[in-house]
Residue frames relative to the residue before (quaternion, step in Angstrom):
aa qw qx qy qz dx dy dz
M 1.0000 0.0000 0.0000 0.0000 0.00 0.00 0.00
R 0.2012 -0.7974 0.5571 0.1154 3.57 -0.84 0.96
I 0.0806 -0.8035 0.5894 0.0213 3.58 -0.78 1.04
N 0.0948 -0.7951 0.5988 0.0148 3.55 -1.00 0.89
Y 0.1791 -0.7293 0.6525 0.1013 3.53 -0.86 1.05
I 0.2431 -0.8738 0.4094 0.0993 3.57 0.08 1.43
D 0.8338 0.1963 -0.0411 0.5144 3.60 0.92 -0.62
A 0.1832 0.8058 -0.5461 0.1376 3.66 0.87 0.84
S 0.4232 -0.6307 0.5892 0.2756 3.52 -1.40 0.53
E 0.6646 -0.4431 0.3933 0.4553 3.57 -1.32 0.08
M 0.6420 0.5494 -0.3075 0.4375 3.58 0.96 -0.87
M 0.7059 0.4667 -0.2651 0.4621 3.56 0.82 -1.05
A 0.6213 0.5051 -0.3472 0.4882 3.53 1.01 -0.77
G 0.6799 0.4707 -0.3536 0.4373 3.61 0.77 -0.75
L 0.6591 0.5132 -0.3276 0.4414 3.64 0.98 -0.65
L 0.5648 0.5777 -0.3811 0.4495 3.56 1.22 -0.42
T 0.6199 0.5523 -0.3451 0.4377 3.60 1.04 -0.59
E 0.6276 0.5431 -0.3253 0.4532 3.59 1.23 -0.36
L 0.6398 0.4823 -0.2935 0.5215 3.60 1.41 -0.37
P 0.6445 -0.5152 0.3821 0.4161 3.50 -1.24 0.41
A 0.5123 -0.6703 0.4432 0.3031 3.63 -0.92 1.09
D 0.1725 -0.7494 0.6354 0.0704 3.54 -1.19 0.76
P 0.3066 -0.7997 0.4700 0.2134 3.68 -0.11 1.14
R 0.6137 0.5698 -0.3505 0.4193 3.63 1.22 -0.33
L 0.6352 0.5904 -0.2692 0.4190 3.52 1.37 -0.48
S 0.0786 -0.7434 0.6632 0.0360 3.61 -0.92 1.00
V 0.1639 -0.7907 0.5852 0.0737 3.60 -1.03 0.90
N 0.0628 -0.7617 0.6402 0.0781 3.61 -0.87 0.80
I 0.3111 -0.7330 0.5897 0.1348 3.49 -0.98 1.08
G 0.6748 0.4946 -0.3174 0.4464 3.59 -0.50 0.99
D 0.4599 -0.6783 0.5117 0.2580 3.57 -1.31 -0.06
P 0.1401 -0.8356 0.5258 0.0754 3.62 0.22 1.28
D 0.4140 -0.6258 0.5838 0.3099 3.56 -1.28 0.45
D 0.7681 -0.3708 0.2387 0.4643 3.55 -1.28 -0.07
D 0.6759 0.4649 -0.3181 0.4753 3.56 0.88 -0.78
G 0.6171 0.5439 -0.3443 0.4526 3.58 1.08 -0.52
V 0.6133 0.5391 -0.3321 0.4722 3.52 1.06 -0.84
V 0.6729 0.4920 -0.2881 0.4714 3.61 0.89 -0.93
A 0.6560 0.4903 -0.3243 0.4734 3.61 0.94 -0.68
L 0.7113 0.4538 -0.2735 0.4619 3.54 0.99 -0.69
A 0.8410 0.1559 -0.0084 0.5180 3.51 0.81 -1.00
G 0.2632 0.8027 -0.5061 0.1740 3.63 1.03 0.43
E 0.7510 0.3311 -0.1858 0.5402 3.57 1.13 -0.57
S 0.4914 0.6892 -0.4142 0.3346 3.65 1.23 0.12
E 0.3509 -0.7285 0.5344 0.2463 3.55 -0.99 0.76
V 0.7714 0.2158 -0.1100 0.5885 3.58 1.14 -0.52
I 0.0697 -0.7633 0.6400 0.0542 3.56 -1.12 0.91
L 0.2456 -0.6860 0.6597 0.1842 3.46 -1.24 0.69
N 0.0487 -0.8219 0.5666 -0.0334 3.60 -0.61 1.09
G 0.2801 -0.7887 0.5349 0.1157 3.57 -0.61 1.23
H 0.8077 -0.1777 0.1737 0.5347 3.51 0.88 -1.05
T 0.4470 0.7044 -0.4497 0.3191 3.57 1.16 0.46
M 0.4683 -0.6511 0.5291 0.2771 3.59 -0.96 0.99
M 0.0415 -0.7869 0.6152 -0.0241 3.48 -0.92 0.96
S 0.1470 -0.8130 0.5630 0.0196 3.57 -0.08 1.43
A 0.7005 -0.4323 0.3734 0.4279 3.46 -1.46 0.12
A 0.6484 0.5396 -0.3067 0.4409 3.54 1.00 -0.87
L 0.6581 0.4934 -0.3010 0.4825 3.57 1.02 -0.79
L 0.6309 0.5486 -0.3168 0.4479 3.57 0.94 -0.93
A 0.6454 0.5541 -0.3080 0.4260 3.53 0.97 -1.00
R 0.6564 0.5093 -0.2702 0.4866 3.61 1.29 -0.56
L 0.6877 0.4366 -0.2606 0.5182 3.60 1.27 -0.04
P 0.0867 -0.8656 0.4921 0.0333 3.60 0.60 1.17
A 0.6887 0.5024 -0.2880 0.4363 3.56 1.03 -0.68
L 0.5309 0.6853 -0.3900 0.3106 3.54 1.24 -0.51
R 0.0921 -0.8139 0.5737 0.0019 3.55 -0.91 0.99
K 0.8029 0.0460 -0.0199 0.5940 3.56 1.21 -0.43
I 0.1259 -0.7320 0.6642 0.0849 3.52 -1.24 0.77
V 0.1228 -0.7514 0.6418 0.0915 3.54 -0.82 0.96
F 0.2099 -0.7842 0.5762 0.0940 3.62 -0.44 1.21
L 0.3498 -0.7825 0.4848 0.1742 3.49 -0.75 1.07
G 0.7009 0.3196 -0.2900 0.5679 3.50 0.52 1.27
T 0.6335 -0.5533 0.4091 0.3539 3.58 -1.26 -0.45
G 0.7032 0.5022 -0.2644 0.4283 3.61 1.19 -0.21
A 0.0550 0.8405 -0.5380 0.0331 3.58 0.90 0.82
S 0.6936 0.5059 -0.3165 0.4035 3.55 0.76 -0.94
S 0.5920 0.5574 -0.3724 0.4473 3.66 1.22 -0.24
Y 0.7568 0.3635 -0.1718 0.5154 3.56 1.21 -0.39
I 0.7993 0.2637 -0.1405 0.5213 3.55 1.03 -0.67
D 0.4601 -0.6530 0.5267 0.2907 3.55 -1.08 0.79
M 0.2522 -0.8343 0.4718 0.1333 3.51 -0.09 1.33
E 0.6287 0.5212 -0.3391 0.4671 3.58 1.04 -0.75
A 0.6426 0.4943 -0.3331 0.4814 3.63 0.90 -0.77
A 0.6591 0.5169 -0.3218 0.4414 3.60 0.86 -0.76
A 0.6682 0.4802 -0.3085 0.4772 3.51 0.96 -0.82
A 0.6398 0.5514 -0.3134 0.4339 3.56 1.00 -0.79
Q 0.7074 0.4359 -0.2242 0.5092 3.53 1.26 -0.72
G 0.4988 -0.6733 0.4007 0.3706 3.57 1.35 0.00
I 0.4613 0.6595 -0.4613 0.3734 3.57 1.09 0.63
A 0.3034 -0.7436 0.5709 0.1704 3.57 -0.76 1.05
V 0.1146 -0.7758 0.6179 0.0565 3.59 -0.96 0.84
E 0.0430 -0.7970 0.6016 -0.0334 3.48 -0.77 1.13
N 0.3472 -0.6866 0.6134 0.1783 3.52 -1.28 0.85
V 0.2546 -0.6927 0.6355 0.2271 3.49 -1.38 0.15
T 0.0756 -0.8213 0.5655 -0.0036 3.54 -0.59 1.19
G 0.8018 0.3937 -0.2315 0.3854 3.54 -1.35 0.23
Y 0.5287 0.6726 -0.3956 0.3341 3.55 1.24 -0.08
G 0.8247 0.2638 -0.1134 0.4873 3.54 1.05 -0.55
D 0.2378 0.8295 -0.4838 0.1460 3.53 1.30 0.38
R 0.6807 0.4669 -0.2995 0.4784 3.61 0.85 -0.82
S 0.6596 0.5243 -0.3203 0.4329 3.55 0.83 -0.98
V 0.6801 0.4613 -0.3005 0.4840 3.66 0.87 -0.89
A 0.6292 0.5200 -0.3497 0.4597 3.59 0.94 -0.70
E 0.6892 0.4637 -0.3087 0.4634 3.61 0.88 -0.72
M 0.5634 0.5447 -0.3863 0.4865 3.60 1.21 -0.39
A 0.6227 0.5406 -0.3188 0.4673 3.55 1.02 -0.92
L 0.6235 0.5238 -0.3220 0.4830 3.60 0.96 -0.89
A 0.6575 0.5332 -0.3156 0.4287 3.57 0.78 -0.98
L 0.6949 0.4850 -0.2584 0.4639 3.50 0.96 -0.96
I 0.5993 0.5484 -0.3301 0.4808 3.55 1.16 -0.73
L 0.6742 0.4943 -0.2891 0.4664 3.55 0.89 -0.98
D 0.6220 0.5489 -0.3312 0.4495 3.55 1.06 -0.80
C 0.6754 0.4866 -0.2848 0.4754 3.53 0.96 -0.96
A 0.6939 0.5088 -0.2809 0.4251 3.53 0.92 -0.90
R 0.7768 0.3085 -0.1342 0.5324 3.58 1.10 -0.72
R 0.4001 -0.7564 0.4492 0.2567 3.63 1.26 0.09
V 0.1854 0.8325 -0.5116 0.1041 3.56 1.01 0.60
T 0.6836 0.4878 -0.2744 0.4685 3.59 0.84 -1.03
Q 0.6464 0.5136 -0.3365 0.4529 3.56 0.89 -0.85
M 0.6773 0.4739 -0.3091 0.4703 3.71 0.88 -0.90
D 0.5774 0.5794 -0.3705 0.4400 3.58 1.12 -0.69
R 0.6865 0.4858 -0.2843 0.4604 3.54 0.81 -1.12
E 0.6720 0.5242 -0.2984 0.4297 3.58 0.87 -0.94
L 0.6516 0.5071 -0.3071 0.4733 3.58 1.01 -1.00
R 0.6722 0.4881 -0.3244 0.4524 3.65 0.84 -0.76
A 0.6816 0.4699 -0.2797 0.4862 3.51 1.21 -0.44
G 0.5980 -0.6250 0.3223 0.3846 3.53 1.39 0.09
H 0.5617 0.6075 -0.3342 0.4513 3.51 1.47 0.24
W 0.1161 -0.8128 0.5671 0.0654 3.70 -0.58 1.04
E 0.2675 0.7760 -0.5348 0.2006 3.55 -0.50 1.14
P 0.3007 -0.7552 0.5558 0.1741 3.63 -0.20 1.33
R 0.2405 -0.8002 0.5397 0.1025 3.57 -0.60 1.17
E 0.4601 -0.6629 0.4985 0.3167 3.60 -0.97 0.82
G 0.1998 -0.7909 0.5736 0.0736 3.53 -1.02 0.86
L 0.4343 -0.6602 0.5602 0.2484 3.51 -1.45 0.05
Q 0.3091 -0.7152 0.5973 0.1903 3.60 -0.83 1.05
L 0.3355 -0.7888 0.4718 0.2066 3.55 -0.71 1.06
E 0.5384 0.6264 -0.4077 0.3893 3.61 1.09 -0.51
G 0.8148 0.1964 -0.2138 0.5018 3.54 -0.82 1.12
R 0.5579 0.5657 -0.3985 0.4581 3.61 1.26 -0.03
R 0.5120 -0.6454 0.4989 0.2691 3.54 -1.31 0.43
L 0.1867 -0.7650 0.6128 0.0662 3.58 -0.83 1.10
G 0.1500 -0.7917 0.5878 0.0720 3.59 -0.54 1.09
L 0.1064 -0.7893 0.6039 0.0323 3.59 -0.79 1.04
I 0.0902 -0.7818 0.6150 0.0494 3.64 -0.62 1.13
G 0.7504 0.1901 -0.2096 0.5973 3.51 -0.29 1.34
F 0.0053 0.8410 -0.5356 0.0761 3.56 -0.73 1.08
G 0.1743 0.7361 -0.6134 0.2270 3.49 0.61 1.24
G 0.8261 -0.2113 0.1800 0.4905 3.56 -1.29 -0.68
I 0.6829 0.4596 -0.3064 0.4780 3.65 0.86 -0.77
G 0.6251 0.5260 -0.3491 0.4590 3.62 1.00 -0.74
A 0.6616 0.5188 -0.3083 0.4451 3.55 0.98 -0.87
E 0.6326 0.5263 -0.3209 0.4689 3.54 1.12 -0.72
M 0.6226 0.5358 -0.3073 0.4804 3.55 1.13 -0.83
A 0.6345 0.5225 -0.3498 0.4495 3.58 0.95 -0.74
R 0.6534 0.5090 -0.3105 0.4663 3.57 1.01 -0.78
I 0.6489 0.4935 -0.3165 0.4849 3.58 1.05 -0.72
G 0.6293 0.5462 -0.3139 0.4552 3.57 0.96 -0.88
K 0.6869 0.4953 -0.2740 0.4558 3.45 0.91 -0.92
A 0.6226 0.5164 -0.3270 0.4886 3.63 1.10 -0.77
L 0.6537 0.4870 -0.3115 0.4884 3.70 1.08 -0.63
G 0.5268 -0.6545 0.4214 0.3414 3.62 1.11 -0.18
M 0.4631 0.6973 -0.4278 0.3409 3.54 1.28 0.47
E 0.4521 -0.6180 0.5499 0.3335 3.51 -1.18 0.43
L 0.3050 -0.7633 0.5483 0.1542 3.54 -1.19 0.67
A 0.0054 -0.7351 0.6775 0.0230 3.53 -1.25 0.77
I 0.0402 -0.8403 0.5394 -0.0366 3.46 -0.46 1.22
W 0.0846 -0.7495 0.6555 0.0365 3.58 -1.18 0.90
N 0.1146 0.7611 -0.6340 0.0749 3.53 -0.89 0.94
R 0.5822 -0.6308 0.4011 0.3196 3.53 -1.21 0.51
S 0.7476 0.1885 -0.1287 0.6236 3.54 1.38 -0.26
D 0.6877 -0.4598 0.3388 0.4482 3.52 -1.28 0.11
I 0.3093 -0.7446 0.5725 0.1487 3.47 -1.31 0.64
A 0.7469 -0.3994 0.3033 0.4367 3.51 -1.35 0.14
E 0.6252 -0.6033 0.3492 0.3511 3.59 -0.97 0.83
E 0.6494 0.5523 -0.3261 0.4087 3.60 0.99 -0.83
W 0.7224 0.4109 -0.2196 0.5110 3.62 1.27 -0.44
R 0.4986 0.7281 -0.4137 0.2239 3.55 1.22 -0.50
S 0.6175 0.5612 -0.3764 0.4025 3.59 1.04 -0.52
C 0.6632 0.4904 -0.2949 0.4823 3.59 1.27 -0.35
Q 0.5594 0.6266 -0.3913 0.3759 3.57 1.23 -0.17
M 0.0249 0.8098 -0.5736 0.1212 3.57 -0.87 1.08
P 0.6328 -0.5097 0.3793 0.4426 3.63 -1.18 0.22
L 0.6651 -0.5278 0.3563 0.3899 3.48 -1.24 0.64
E 0.6558 0.5346 -0.3282 0.4200 3.58 0.83 -1.01
A 0.6503 0.4918 -0.3398 0.4689 3.62 0.98 -0.77
V 0.6299 0.5133 -0.3502 0.4660 3.63 0.91 -0.70
L 0.6526 0.5047 -0.3277 0.4605 3.67 0.80 -0.91
R 0.7008 0.5263 -0.2544 0.4088 3.56 0.81 -1.18
S 0.8203 0.3239 -0.1252 0.4545 3.59 0.89 -1.06
A 0.5980 0.5891 -0.3930 0.3755 3.67 1.03 -0.43
D 0.4008 -0.6863 0.5747 0.1950 3.48 -1.21 0.86
V 0.7754 0.0904 -0.0527 0.6227 3.53 1.23 -0.63
I 0.1349 -0.7810 0.6083 0.0423 3.65 -0.81 1.00
S 0.0569 -0.7632 0.6436 0.0106 3.52 -0.87 1.07
L 0.2710 -0.7982 0.5257 0.1144 3.60 -0.71 1.16
H 0.0453 0.8359 -0.5395 0.0905 3.62 -0.74 1.09
L 0.3263 0.7722 -0.4641 0.2863 3.46 1.22 0.72
A 0.4755 -0.6217 0.5311 0.3246 3.58 -1.28 0.45
L 0.3637 -0.7204 0.5101 0.2976 3.58 -0.98 0.48
T 0.0483 0.7652 -0.6350 0.0943 3.55 -0.84 1.09
P 0.6890 -0.4351 0.3353 0.4728 3.56 -1.21 0.08
Q 0.6799 0.4988 -0.2794 0.4591 3.61 1.09 -0.76
T 0.7270 0.4161 -0.2511 0.4851 3.68 1.11 -0.54
R 0.4635 0.6738 -0.4688 0.3337 3.62 1.19 -0.23
G 0.8101 0.1193 -0.1436 0.5558 3.62 -0.80 1.09
F 0.1855 0.8409 -0.4939 0.1206 3.66 1.11 0.38
L 0.7731 0.2441 -0.1482 0.5663 3.47 0.89 -0.98
D 0.0501 -0.8171 0.5696 -0.0731 3.54 -0.27 1.36
S 0.7744 -0.3492 0.2412 0.4692 3.56 -1.30 -0.16
K 0.6464 0.5179 -0.3362 0.4482 3.54 1.02 -0.74
A 0.6286 0.5409 -0.3139 0.4624 3.54 1.01 -0.75
F 0.6761 0.4621 -0.2915 0.4943 3.58 0.81 -0.85
A 0.6505 0.5067 -0.3447 0.4487 3.63 0.90 -0.71
A 0.6391 0.5377 -0.2998 0.4610 3.61 1.25 -0.68
M 0.5780 0.6139 -0.3824 0.3778 3.57 1.19 -0.35
K 0.6463 -0.5402 0.3931 0.3688 3.52 -1.22 0.64
P 0.4848 -0.6331 0.4954 0.3446 3.65 -0.77 0.92
G 0.8167 0.2468 -0.1984 0.4824 3.64 -0.96 0.92
A 0.3967 0.7173 -0.4738 0.3218 3.61 1.31 0.16
L 0.3321 -0.6559 0.6375 0.2304 3.50 -1.47 0.38
F 0.1443 -0.7832 0.6044 0.0213 3.51 -1.15 0.88
V 0.0067 0.7856 -0.6178 0.0338 3.65 -0.88 0.97
N 0.0903 -0.7748 0.6252 0.0258 3.53 -1.08 0.90
T 0.0792 0.7712 -0.6289 0.0597 3.60 -0.65 1.09
A 0.4767 0.6953 -0.4066 0.3521 3.58 1.27 0.41
R 0.6890 -0.3203 0.2990 0.5773 3.56 0.17 -1.42
G 0.5420 -0.6539 0.4265 0.3108 3.60 -1.02 0.88
A 0.6711 0.5392 -0.2863 0.4207 3.53 0.96 -0.95
L 0.5306 0.6091 -0.4280 0.4052 3.68 1.15 -0.10
V 0.7781 0.3392 -0.1804 0.4970 3.54 1.22 -0.37
D 0.4446 -0.6551 0.5430 0.2797 3.53 -1.02 0.75
E 0.2707 -0.8111 0.4738 0.2108 3.61 -0.02 1.04
T 0.5845 0.5724 -0.3691 0.4410 3.61 1.07 -0.62
A 0.6721 0.4934 -0.2855 0.4725 3.52 0.95 -0.98
L 0.6445 0.4992 -0.3523 0.4597 3.62 0.97 -0.70
I 0.6153 0.5625 -0.3398 0.4354 3.53 0.93 -0.86
G 0.6598 0.5177 -0.2749 0.4702 3.56 0.98 -1.03
A 0.6556 0.4892 -0.3217 0.4769 3.60 0.91 -0.80
L 0.6682 0.4926 -0.3066 0.4656 3.65 1.03 -0.74
R 0.7018 0.4792 -0.2818 0.4454 3.58 0.87 -0.90
S 0.6674 0.4861 -0.3066 0.4736 3.56 1.13 -0.60
G 0.4481 -0.7001 0.4251 0.3582 3.59 1.30 -0.40
H 0.3672 0.7166 -0.5070 0.3074 3.54 1.23 0.25
L 0.7000 0.2531 -0.1793 0.6432 3.52 1.10 -0.80
A 0.4173 -0.7042 0.5141 0.2562 3.60 -0.94 0.93
H 0.8078 -0.1178 0.1312 0.5624 3.58 0.84 -0.86
A 0.0666 -0.7866 0.6136 0.0161 3.55 -1.21 0.54
A 0.1004 -0.7803 0.6139 0.0646 3.46 -1.27 0.51
L 0.1108 -0.8122 0.5725 0.0142 3.59 -0.91 0.93
D 0.1092 -0.7635 0.6279 0.1048 3.57 -0.99 0.82
V 0.7277 0.3193 -0.2104 0.5693 3.63 1.21 -0.02
F 0.0861 -0.7903 0.6064 0.0167 3.56 -1.19 0.66
E 0.6258 -0.5470 0.4047 0.3813 3.54 -1.26 0.59
T 0.7722 0.1605 -0.1137 0.6041 3.65 1.02 -0.64
E 0.0038 0.8166 -0.5761 0.0358 3.57 -0.63 1.09
P 0.4610 -0.2062 -0.8504 0.1477 1.65 -1.72 1.76
L 0.6399 -0.5362 0.3880 0.3905 3.49 -1.24 0.49
P 0.4721 -0.7009 0.4594 0.2735 3.60 -0.72 1.02
A 0.5941 -0.5861 0.4197 0.3570 3.59 -1.07 0.70
D 0.7548 0.4077 -0.2084 0.4698 3.57 0.96 -0.78
S 0.3631 0.7500 -0.4856 0.2642 3.62 1.27 0.23
P 0.4341 -0.7162 0.4840 0.2537 3.49 -0.83 0.94
L 0.4815 0.6315 -0.4595 0.3978 3.61 1.20 -0.01
R 0.5899 0.5814 -0.3754 0.4160 3.64 1.13 -0.62
D 0.7116 0.4878 -0.2634 0.4316 3.65 1.11 -0.59
C 0.5720 0.5962 -0.3885 0.4080 3.56 1.24 0.07
P 0.3423 -0.7897 0.4740 0.1860 3.62 -0.32 1.17
N 0.7102 0.4092 -0.2461 0.5173 3.60 1.10 -0.57
L 0.5898 0.5308 -0.3818 0.4739 3.57 1.08 0.77
V 0.2090 -0.7581 0.6080 0.1093 3.58 -0.84 0.92
L 0.1316 -0.8167 0.5613 0.0253 3.58 -0.82 1.02
A 0.0612 -0.7897 0.6103 -0.0124 3.51 -0.98 0.97
A 0.4923 -0.7217 0.4223 0.2419 3.65 -1.03 0.68
H 0.6507 -0.5372 0.3285 0.4243 3.59 0.69 1.10
A 0.3634 0.7532 -0.4599 0.2985 3.58 0.81 1.06
G 0.3623 0.7786 -0.4703 0.2034 3.63 1.11 0.00
F 0.7261 0.4079 -0.2544 0.4917 3.58 1.04 -0.61
K 0.6037 0.6468 -0.3175 0.3411 3.53 1.27 -0.31
T 0.3624 0.6315 -0.5995 0.3325 3.45 0.14 1.47
R 0.6166 -0.5624 0.4029 0.3757 3.55 -1.18 0.48
D 0.6303 0.5320 -0.3601 0.4359 3.53 0.99 -0.67
A 0.6588 0.4910 -0.2965 0.4869 3.56 0.94 -0.79
A 0.6502 0.5255 -0.3092 0.4533 3.53 0.96 -0.82
R 0.6068 0.5393 -0.3582 0.4611 3.63 0.98 -0.70
M 0.6874 0.4954 -0.2765 0.4534 3.49 0.82 -1.13
L 0.6130 0.5484 -0.3310 0.4624 3.60 1.05 -0.83
L 0.7120 0.4426 -0.3061 0.4510 3.58 0.73 -0.88
R 0.6170 0.5412 -0.3572 0.4459 3.58 1.00 -0.75
K 0.6984 0.4694 -0.2920 0.4545 3.57 0.81 -0.96
A 0.6138 0.5369 -0.3492 0.4616 3.61 1.06 -0.81
L 0.7048 0.4470 -0.3088 0.4562 3.67 0.76 -0.85
E 0.6040 0.5300 -0.3753 0.4619 3.63 1.05 -0.47
K 0.6279 0.5278 -0.3516 0.4512 3.63 1.07 -0.44
I 0.6257 0.5079 -0.3484 0.4787 3.62 1.13 -0.36
G 0.2681 -0.7993 0.5000 0.1981 3.58 0.93 -0.76
């Protein structure tokens, strides 16, 4: 069996050297175009794909391919799943590898919003000194929308901070958290901080729209480390500019990288990060281990 990791970063390639060597595996550092993928992996049965777009046209040029292991949870955003199925190519996600890392990123963004760290940093660098009023999180209500592995980690973090929990999930949750589960409207209406942790599906695309933001508690903080397309960005911008939301932070966007002309860049009460919630060496090691286990 020939296995090709088509788009490794320097960090991921380095971490692979810490794992048992697999003579079947070839690693390419960089971001190949379609022709590059074919040149690298045209005869490979298995591809490890970190972030490369794989269209039906590209898949048709890979006749030996039998499995794609996508290094993350969003394979359908990068791979033409229907074309893969028609060609007999199995596509597998890797889940659960970065739950704690993403939850800690959400916490970092919540703290930034609560204490205005990025805002004061920008102002100080511009020569303006103004101590900004912050929000103490202890005793406040943390609303969690979506309660998979990352949501559960956020619940533990919120509890450790002394926050009350309000949880909405599409299905029942573990018994230990069930007393905190409530209808979505109640979460939106009562939470001081809302952290989004839903999976992106056709049913959840645009899940938080203008109606949802209007239902949020005035002055609330909002953080998204899940998927950008879960949020109507125009509605979010309106809620921020009107002051209905005090502050928000995004690590994910509907279009990535964030376009230079995105109006999100012009919201002063919005913190922006470059989809880095998962990006720790601890999470990456776990990701690689889980991915290689799927190959067998």
